[in-house]
C-alpha positions in Angstrom: 127.9 36.8 58.5 129.1 36.5 61.9 128.3 33.3 64.4 129.1 33.4 67.6 131.3 30.7 69.4 130.8 31.1 73.4 133.7 32.1 74.8 135.3 28.8 76.3 136.2 28.3 80.2 138.4 32.0 80.2 137.3 32.9 83.9 140.2 30.0 85.2 142.1 33.0 84.2 141.0 35.5 86.0 143.2 36.6 88.9 141.1 39.3 90.4 138.6 38.0 93.8 135.3 37.9 92.0 133.6 39.2 95.3 135.2 42.7 94.6 133.0 43.1 91.5 129.8 41.3 92.9 127.9 42.0 95.9 128.2 38.8 98.3 124.5 37.6 97.4 124.9 37.7 93.5 128.6 36.3 93.8 126.7 33.3 96.3 124.0 33.2 93.4 126.1 33.1 90.9 128.2 30.0 91.9 125.1 28.1 92.5 124.1 28.7 89.1 127.4 27.4 87.6 126.4 24.3 89.3 122.8 24.1 87.7 124.9 24.7 84.7 127.0 21.5 85.2 130.0 24.0 85.9 131.6 22.6 89.1 134.9 23.9 89.0 134.1 27.6 87.8 131.6 27.0 91.2 134.4 26.0 93.6 137.0 29.2 91.9 133.7 31.5 93.3 133.2 29.9 96.6 137.2 30.6 96.8 136.8 33.8 95.8 134.1 34.6 98.4 136.1 32.7 101.3 139.3 34.7 100.8 137.3 37.9 101.3 135.0 36.4 103.9 136.9 33.1 105.4 133.8 33.0 107.6 130.7 32.9 105.4 128.9 30.0 106.2 127.0 29.8 102.8 130.4 29.5 101.1 131.8 27.2 103.4 128.9 25.2 103.2 128.5 25.7 99.2 132.2 24.5 98.5 131.6 21.8 101.0 128.9 20.2 99.1 130.5 20.7 95.9 133.6 19.0 96.7 131.6 16.1 97.9 129.8 15.6 94.9 133.1 15.4 92.7 135.3 13.9 95.1 135.4 10.7 92.7 135.8 12.9 90.2 138.7 14.4 91.4 141.1 12.7 88.8 138.9 13.2 85.8 139.8 16.6 85.0 143.4 17.8 84.5 145.9 20.0 86.6 145.3 23.3 86.9 149.2 24.4 85.5 147.7 22.3 82.2 144.7 23.5 82.2 146.1 27.1 82.2 148.2 26.1 79.4 146.0 25.0 77.0 143.4 28.4 77.5 147.0 29.9 76.5 147.1 28.6 73.5 143.7 28.9 72.5 143.0 32.8 73.8 146.5 33.0 72.0 145.1 31.4 68.5 148.0 28.8 68.2 144.7 27.1 67.5 147.1 23.7 66.1 148.7 23.6 69.2 145.7 23.8 71.3 144.1 20.9 69.1 147.0 18.9 70.2 147.1 19.6 73.6 143.8 19.1 74.2 143.4 15.7 72.4 146.2 14.5 74.5 144.7 15.4 77.4 141.7 13.8 76.6 143.2 10.8 75.9 144.4 11.1 80.1 141.3 12.3 81.4 138.3 11.3 78.7 135.5 12.9 81.0 136.7 16.1 81.2 134.4 18.0 79.4 135.7 21.4 79.3 138.6 20.1 77.5 136.2 18.6 74.9 134.6 21.9 74.7 138.2 23.7 73.9 139.0 20.6 71.4 136.4 21.4 69.9 136.5 25.2 69.7 140.3 24.9 68.0 139.3 22.5 65.9 136.4 24.8 64.9 138.8 27.5 64.5 141.2 25.8 62.5 138.1 24.5 59.5 138.1 21.3 60.9 133.9 20.9 61.2 133.4 17.3 61.3 136.2 16.7 64.3 134.6 20.1 66.0 131.1 18.3 65.8 132.5 15.0 67.6 134.1 17.0 70.5 131.2 18.6 71.2 128.8 15.6 70.9 131.5 14.7 73.2 130.8 17.6 75.6 126.8 17.0 76.0 127.1 13.6 76.4 129.5 13.7 79.2 127.4 17.0 80.4 124.1 16.6 79.2 123.1 20.3 81.0 125.7 22.5 79.6 123.9 24.4 77.5 127.0 26.4 75.9 128.1 22.6 74.4 124.4 22.4 72.6 125.0 25.6 71.2 128.5 24.6 70.1 127.3 21.9 68.4 124.6 23.3 66.8 127.5 25.4 65.5 129.1 23.1 63.7 126.3 20.7 62.8 125.0 24.1 60.8 128.0 24.4 59.0 127.9 20.7 57.8 124.7 21.6 56.5 122.9 19.8 58.9 120.3 22.3 59.3 117.7 20.0 61.0 120.0 18.6 63.3 121.4 21.8 64.1 117.7 23.3 64.8 117.5 20.2 67.5 121.0 21.0 69.4 120.0 24.9 69.4 116.6 23.9 70.7 118.4 22.0 73.4 120.3 24.6 74.8 117.7 27.0 74.8 115.7 24.4 77.2 118.5 24.2 79.4 119.0 28.0 79.2 115.8 30.0 77.4 118.0 32.8 77.8 121.2 32.0 75.9 121.2 35.0 73.6 123.8 33.0 71.7 121.6 30.2 70.8 118.7 32.4 70.3 121.2 34.3 67.3 123.0 30.8 66.3 119.2 29.4 65.5 118.2 33.1 63.7 121.3 32.2 61.0 120.4 28.7 60.8 116.4 29.4 60.2 117.8 32.0 58.1 120.0 29.2 56.0 116.4 27.4 55.1 114.9 30.7 53.9 112.8 30.5 56.5 113.1 34.5 57.5 110.2 34.9 59.5 111.3 32.5 62.1 114.9 33.4 61.9 114.0 37.1 62.5 111.7 36.4 66.0 115.2 34.0 67.1 117.0 37.5 66.1 114.4 39.4 68.3 115.3 37.3 71.1 118.5 37.6 71.3 118.4 41.4 70.9 115.6 41.2 74.0 118.4 39.5 76.1 121.4 41.4 74.9 119.9 44.8 73.6 124.1 45.6 72.6 124.6 42.7 70.2 125.6 43.7 67.7 126.1 40.6 65.6 122.2 39.8 66.1 121.0 43.2 65.0 123.6 42.6 61.5 122.2 39.1 61.3 118.7 40.4 61.9 119.1 43.3 58.9 120.2 40.4 56.3 117.0 38.3 57.6 115.1 41.4 56.5 117.1 42.3 53.3 116.0 38.7 52.4 112.1 39.4 52.8 113.0 42.8 50.6 112.2 45.2 53.5 114.9 47.2 52.5 114.2 50.2 54.9 114.0 48.4 58.2 117.4 46.4 57.1 119.5 49.4 56.5 117.9 50.1 60.2 119.2 47.4 61.5 122.8 47.8 60.0 123.0 50.8 61.6 121.8 49.7 65.0 124.5 47.4 64.6 127.4 49.9 63.6 126.1 52.3 66.4 127.0 49.1 68.8 130.4 48.3 66.7 131.7 51.2 65.0 134.2 48.9 63.4 132.3 46.3 62.2 133.1 46.0 58.6 131.1 42.9 57.7 128.0 45.5 58.2 129.1 48.2 56.1 129.7 45.4 53.4 125.9 44.1 54.4 125.1 48.0 54.2 126.1 48.2 50.8 124.5 45.2 49.4 121.2 46.6 50.6 121.6 50.5 49.6 122.0 48.7 45.9 119.2 46.9 45.9 117.7 50.1 46.6 119.3 51.6 43.4 121.1 53.7 46.0 124.5 53.4 43.7 126.3 56.0 45.2 125.7 55.5 49.1 126.7 52.1 48.4 129.7 52.6 47.2 130.2 55.1 50.5 129.5 52.5 52.4 131.7 49.4 50.4 134.4 52.1 50.7 134.0 52.4 54.8 134.5 48.8 54.8 137.7 48.4 53.0 139.1 51.4 55.0 138.3 49.3 58.1 139.5 46.0 56.2 142.0 47.0 53.3 142.2 43.6 51.7 138.3 42.7 52.6 137.9 40.5 48.8 134.1 40.0 49.3 133.6 44.3 49.5 135.9 44.5 45.9 133.3 42.2 44.5 130.4 43.8 45.5 131.5 47.4 44.5 132.4 46.0 41.1 128.8 45.2 41.3 127.7 48.3 42.0 129.6 49.6 39.2 128.4 48.0 37.1 125.1 48.9 38.4 126.0 52.6 37.3 127.3 51.2 34.0 130.7 52.3 35.2 132.5 49.1 33.3 136.0 49.8 33.0 136.1 50.9 36.9 133.9 47.8 37.7 136.2 45.3 35.6 139.1 46.9 38.3 137.3 46.2 41.4 137.1 42.4 40.4 140.8 42.5 39.9 141.5 43.9 42.9 139.0 41.4 44.2 140.9 38.2 43.1 144.0 39.8 44.1 143.8 39.5 47.3 141.4 36.3 47.3 142.9 34.0 44.2 140.0 31.4 44.5 137.6 33.8 44.5 134.9 31.8 42.1 132.1 34.4 42.5 134.6 37.7 41.3 135.7 35.8 38.2 132.1 34.7 37.5 130.8 38.4 37.9 133.9 39.8 36.0 132.9 37.6 33.2 129.7 38.8 33.0 131.3 42.5 32.8 133.2 41.4 30.3 130.2 40.2 28.2 128.4 43.2 28.7 131.6 45.0 26.9 130.7 42.6 23.8 134.6 41.0 24.8 132.8 37.4 24.5 136.1 35.5 24.0 137.6 37.0 27.8 134.3 36.7 29.4 134.4 33.0 28.5 137.8 32.4 29.9 136.7 33.7 32.7 133.6 31.7 33.3 135.8 28.8 32.9 138.3 30.0 36.0 135.3 30.4 38.1 134.3 26.7 37.2 137.3 25.4 37.5 138.0 27.2 41.0 134.2 25.4 41.9 133.2 22.9 39.7 129.9 22.7 41.3 128.9 26.6 40.1 125.7 26.2 38.4 125.9 29.8 37.8 128.8 30.5 36.0 127.6 27.5 33.7 125.0 29.2 32.8 126.4 32.4 32.3 129.1 30.6 30.2 126.3 29.2 28.3 125.1 33.0 27.7 128.1 34.2 26.3 129.0 31.3 24.0 125.3 31.6 22.5 126.5 35.3 21.9 129.5 34.0 19.7 126.8 31.5 18.3 128.2 28.6 19.4 124.8 27.5 20.4 125.7 23.4 20.5 128.2 24.9 23.4 126.1 26.4 24.8 123.2 24.3 25.4 126.1 22.0 26.7 127.0 24.7 29.2 123.2 25.1 30.0 122.9 20.9 30.5 125.9 21.0 32.5 123.7 23.8 35.1 121.0 21.9 35.1 122.8 18.8 36.9 123.8 20.6 39.3 121.0 22.9 39.4 117.9 20.9 38.0 115.5 23.4 39.2 117.0 26.6 37.5 114.5 27.8 36.2 116.5 30.7 34.3 118.8 27.8 32.5 115.3 26.8 30.8 114.6 29.7 29.9 118.2 30.5 28.5 117.9 27.0 26.9 114.7 27.5 25.1 116.7 30.6 23.6 119.1 28.9 22.4 117.2 26.6 20.7 115.3 29.3 19.3 118.2 30.7 16.9 118.8 26.3 16.0 115.0 26.6 14.8 113.9 23.5 17.3 110.7 25.3 17.9 109.0 22.3 20.2 112.0 21.8 22.2 112.4 25.4 22.9 108.0 25.3 24.0 109.3 22.4 26.0 112.3 24.4 28.2 109.7 27.4 28.3 107.3 25.0 30.4 110.0 23.2 32.7 111.3 27.0 33.2 107.2 27.5 33.9 106.8 24.8 35.9 110.4 25.9 38.3 108.8 29.4 38.4 105.2 29.9 37.5 105.6 33.5 37.8 108.3 34.2 35.2 107.7 36.8 33.0 110.3 36.8 30.4 110.0 32.9 29.8 106.0 34.1 28.5 107.4 36.5 26.5 110.3 34.8 25.2 107.6 31.7 24.5 105.7 34.1 22.6 108.5 35.2 20.2 108.8 31.2 19.5 104.7 30.3 19.1 105.0 33.5 16.4 107.7 32.0 14.7 106.0 29.0 14.6 103.1 31.2 12.7 100.5 30.8 16.5 99.8 34.1 16.5 96.4 33.6 19.1 98.9 31.6 21.4 101.7 34.6 20.9 98.8 36.7 22.0 97.9 35.2 24.7 101.1 34.4 26.2 102.5 38.0 25.4 99.2 39.0 27.7 100.2 37.0 30.3 103.8 38.4 30.5 101.6 41.5 30.8 99.6 40.7 33.8 102.9 39.3 35.7 104.7 42.8 34.7 102.6 45.3 33.5 105.2 47.1 32.5 107.1 45.2 30.3 108.2 47.4 27.2 109.6 44.6 25.4 106.8 42.4 25.4 104.9 45.3 24.3 107.4 46.0 21.6 107.2 42.3 20.6 103.2 42.2 20.7 103.3 45.3 17.9 104.3 42.3 16.0 101.3 40.8 16.1 99.4 44.1 15.3 97.0 43.4 12.0 97.0 47.0 11.1 99.0 50.7 11.5 96.9 51.8 14.6 96.8 48.1 16.3 101.0 48.3 15.8 101.3 51.4 16.8 99.1 51.3 20.2 101.4 48.6 21.2 104.5 50.7 20.4 103.2 53.4 22.5 102.3 51.4 25.8 106.0 50.2 25.1 107.3 53.9 25.2 105.6 54.7 28.3 106.9 51.4 30.0 110.3 52.4 28.8 110.7 56.2 27.4 114.5 54.8 26.3 113.3 52.0 24.0 115.3 53.4 20.4 113.7 50.7 18.3 110.1 51.7 19.1 111.0 55.5 19.7 112.5 55.2 15.9 109.6 52.3 14.4 106.8 55.0 15.6 107.8 57.6 13.5 107.9 55.7 10.5 104.6 54.4 11.4 103.3 58.1 11.8 105.2 58.4 8.5 102.8 55.9 7.0 99.5 57.7 8.1 100.9 61.1 6.4 102.3 62.4 10.1 106.0 63.5 9.0 107.2 65.2 11.3 108.5 63.2 14.2 110.8 61.2 11.6 111.9 64.5 9.6 112.9 65.5 12.8 114.4 61.8 13.5 116.2 62.2 10.8 118.5 65.5 11.3 120.2 64.1 14.5 122.5 61.5 15.3 120.1 59.0 14.7 119.7 59.0 11.0 122.8 56.3 10.5 120.9 54.2 12.4 120.3 50.9 10.9 116.3 51.5 10.9 116.4 54.7 10.0 118.9 53.7 6.8 116.0 51.6 5.9 113.4 54.0 6.8 114.7 56.7 4.6 114.9 53.5 1.2 111.2 52.6 1.8 110.1 56.7 2.2 112.1 57.4 -1.1 110.0 54.6 -3.1 108.0 55.9 -5.5 105.5 54.7 -3.8 104.7 53.6 -0.3 105.0 49.3 -0.5 101.7 48.0 2.0 103.4 47.4 5.4 102.7 44.2 7.3 103.8 43.3 11.1 104.9 39.7 10.8 106.1 37.2 8.1 103.3 35.2 7.8 100.8 38.1 7.3 102.9 39.1 4.1 103.5 35.9 3.3 99.1 35.4 2.6 99.3 38.6 0.8 102.0 37.7 -1.3 100.2 34.6 -2.4 97.0 36.1 -2.5 98.5 38.0 -5.8 100.8 35.4 -7.0 99.7 33.1 -9.5 98.5 29.6 -7.4 99.4 27.4 -10.5 102.7 27.8 -10.1 104.8 25.8 -8.3 107.2 27.6 -5.5 111.0 28.2 -4.9 113.0 28.5 -1.8 116.6 29.8 -1.6 117.1 28.9 2.2 115.1 25.9 3.7 116.7 25.7 7.2 114.1 23.7 9.3 111.0 24.3 6.1 108.6 26.5 8.8 108.2 28.8 5.8 108.3 26.2 3.5 105.6 24.2 5.4 103.5 27.2 5.0 103.8 28.5 1.4 103.2 24.7 0.3 99.8 24.8 1.8 98.7 26.6 -0.9 100.9 26.3 -3.9 100.9 22.2 -3.2 104.2 22.0 -5.3 108.2 23.1 -3.9 111.7 23.1 -4.9 113.9 24.0 -1.8 117.5 24.3 -2.2 120.3 24.4 1.1 123.2 22.3 2.1 121.3 22.3 5.5 124.3 22.3 7.1 124.4 26.3 7.4 125.5 29.0 5.8 128.6 28.2 4.0 130.8 31.2 5.2 130.6 33.6 7.9 128.3 36.4 7.8 128.8 39.3 9.4 128.8 38.3 13.6 127.6 35.1 12.6 129.8 32.1 12.3 129.9 29.6 9.2 127.2 26.7 9.9 125.0 28.6 11.3 121.3 28.0 11.0 122.3 24.0 10.5 119.7 21.7 10.5 122.4 18.7 11.1 121.6 17.8 7.7 118.8 16.8 8.5 116.3 17.3 5.4 112.4 18.1 5.8 109.7 15.3 5.2 107.2 17.4 3.4 104.8 16.5 1.1 104.9 17.9 -2.3 108.6 19.8 -1.6 111.8 18.3 -3.5 114.8 19.5 -2.0 118.2 20.0 -3.7 121.1 19.4 -1.2 124.3 21.2 -1.6 125.7 24.8 -1.6 123.7 26.8 -4.8 126.9 27.4 -6.7 127.2 23.4 -7.1 123.5 22.1 -7.6 121.9 25.4 -9.4 123.6 25.0 -12.4 122.6 21.1 -13.2 119.2 22.0 -11.6 118.2 25.5 -14.0 119.7 23.5 -16.6 116.6 21.9 -17.5 113.7 23.6 -18.5 111.9 24.5 -15.2 108.0 26.2 -14.6 107.8 29.0 -13.9 108.3 30.3 -10.5 105.2 31.6 -8.6 106.8 33.2 -5.8 110.7 32.5 -4.6 111.5 33.2 -1.0 115.1 34.0 -0.7 116.3 33.1 2.7 120.1 32.8 1.9 120.7 35.9 3.9 124.8 36.3 2.8 125.3 38.6 -0.7 127.3 36.2 -1.9 124.4 33.0 -2.1 121.7 35.2 -2.8 123.4 36.5 -5.9 123.5 33.3 -7.3 120.3 32.2 -6.4 119.1 35.3 -8.5 121.3 34.6 -11.5 120.8 31.2 -11.8 116.9 31.6 -11.1 116.0 34.4 -13.7 115.0 31.7 -15.9 111.8 31.0 -13.9 111.0 34.5 -13.1 108.4 36.6 -15.0 106.5 39.7 -14.5 104.0 37.3 -12.2 106.9 36.3 -10.3 107.1 38.0 -6.8 110.3 37.5 -5.1 110.7 38.0 -1.5 113.5 38.2 0.6 114.0 37.4 4.1 116.7 39.5 5.3 116.5 42.3 3.2 116.5 45.5 6.0 116.8 46.8 9.3 119.6 44.7 10.1 123.1 46.8 11.0 124.6 46.1 7.5 121.8 45.5 5.4 123.2 47.3 2.6 126.0 45.1 2.1 123.2 41.9 2.0 120.2 40.8 -0.1 119.7 44.3 -0.8 123.0 45.1 -2.2 122.1 41.4 -4.2 119.3 42.3 -5.8 120.7 45.8 -6.9 123.2 44.3 -8.3 121.7 41.4 -10.1 119.2 44.6 -11.8 122.4 46.7 -12.8 123.6 43.8 -14.3 120.7 42.4 -16.1 118.9 45.8 -17.2 116.4 45.3 -14.4 114.3 47.3 -12.0 111.6 46.4 -9.4 108.5 47.1 -8.0 108.2 46.9 -4.1 104.9 45.4 -3.2 105.0 44.7 0.4 107.4 45.1 3.8 107.8 44.4 7.0 109.9 46.6 9.4 109.4 43.7 12.2 110.7 40.9 10.4 112.6 42.7 8.2 111.3 41.3 4.6 110.3 43.0 1.3 108.7 41.4 -1.2 108.9 43.0 -5.1 108.3 42.6 -8.8 110.9 42.7 -11.8 110.3 45.0 -14.2 111.8 45.0 -17.6 111.7 41.0 -18.5 
């Protein structure tokens, strides 16, 4: 985004007679106007031009005499013309360091020469020395309080220092001195835009354009403000106007590409970005934006190439490394993604967004403590970052810290009350706690904010009490997103349960037959009798409890934080729980060893007795003694090895009345290698079979009774 630094006193370098370009009356008016603006040197130059052509002109003679009388006492306050010319040569040729050094030397000798201070400020600003530039411009307006350009230049440097209120005051002063100062109106708009005051910024741009209709920079800035208001068509119209006035305005093609991308017009956006790089082949920001456009098109490999090109032109481009990290995360290349986020943070240590994104990647690696640490760092840098609180809640949910999950989501909602995704995620947490009414309430709140929230309809199906209700939610999910594959496959299974097998059978003839959902459904539909179907773990637990012998204790292998244990103990009064409380003892597919740790904290639950340690160490000793027959055994150990170990040692407390519940039996990508395989191998080894009583597609549970004991 360009800001117009007012050109500094280049009229001194003009060799042509000004009266050749203006009629006499206009030249006299211009000279007087220069006097009013506090530019006596320029006024004198114009009067001299007039007298060169009209030596007897009384108005010019009188004007220059009056002018010389007024500046007589200041004759020694300005540098000689040759020094001033040298200074202007340095500045106009882009030799800013030389210009700044020479200007400083001149201000030491001529401390009241405000024009020299003005050039010093402009040179320092060009060198990126904003604070020094600001001090120089303050000196300009101190020496010449009626110099509108000085206040405009001061406003620009104050804005660059982040002193937005002071910047606006400077622009207001410039405009009070010269209401037709188009550049000051434009810069005022730019500063208001930085305050997110888009409405007033647009008013300022309109004033700049009214004064100067061919002001391409103001049209560009107007486009950016309109884009910020979501008025994309109007924004693009402003960008088109800017490039019609200035066809080589490379920044506008970049900004137009972003607006087109926001419209979902990815091909047109890419064309606009290509135009920008044709004008400026080393324009790193455009390559970065091109990468984002290609990501939105799903062309991830090519997007990576453009991000790499961006950092090849701008090696310290933190945003490009952050965006590259997001692409690598989309590709499942989590280690590379995290390395890219770390690079972004090394270049920009206060980059809250990169810390947040790194947290998401670490969470996907099941490095939950590290993810939460990254989120906390993001919040230190940006305490009002609602998205981080949402992501923190997701990570805490994976840790089973349900109270802290709700706390994180509530903080997100305080910052962003219309955050539909948080309400949806809060529903998941409430459902995990068994608080179905609260879950339904927040799911509905999410849908009131986003009526086409497919994932929320999908999650609501997990609160259903029957097949018809679940089917209705899933149909709504597919109305919102017809490509929601899990919903599409599950709907076919629900219809199968209702006797309509057409859709399922058709899907079974496609490549989807190998999908883990379809493999799970096939196993169920091949059973001698369709088992009862439930939609959340608590409904399935309650049904199994109703079928069990309640005068017996229950056993649970894999307690974690005790949520299921607390639910079951309400009925059975006595329960035995087995766990290391330090997480799973080995890697489980994509989940790393020690996942599902409760940090060694053993639940304190009345009626519960907890046996701590690995199954292979604790079960032989525990079951070496006579134990009460089990009412229910809940297997939540996930791993094949742990589940088989628990089945083998608990065989002595299993009879024809005992019901076994497996928590991760179906649906997972590798479900046939885990609890399912453990049950099959246990039955095969002991010449047993089993009857499936109940299942849940949504929570992956299966409840069985052993036959043949």
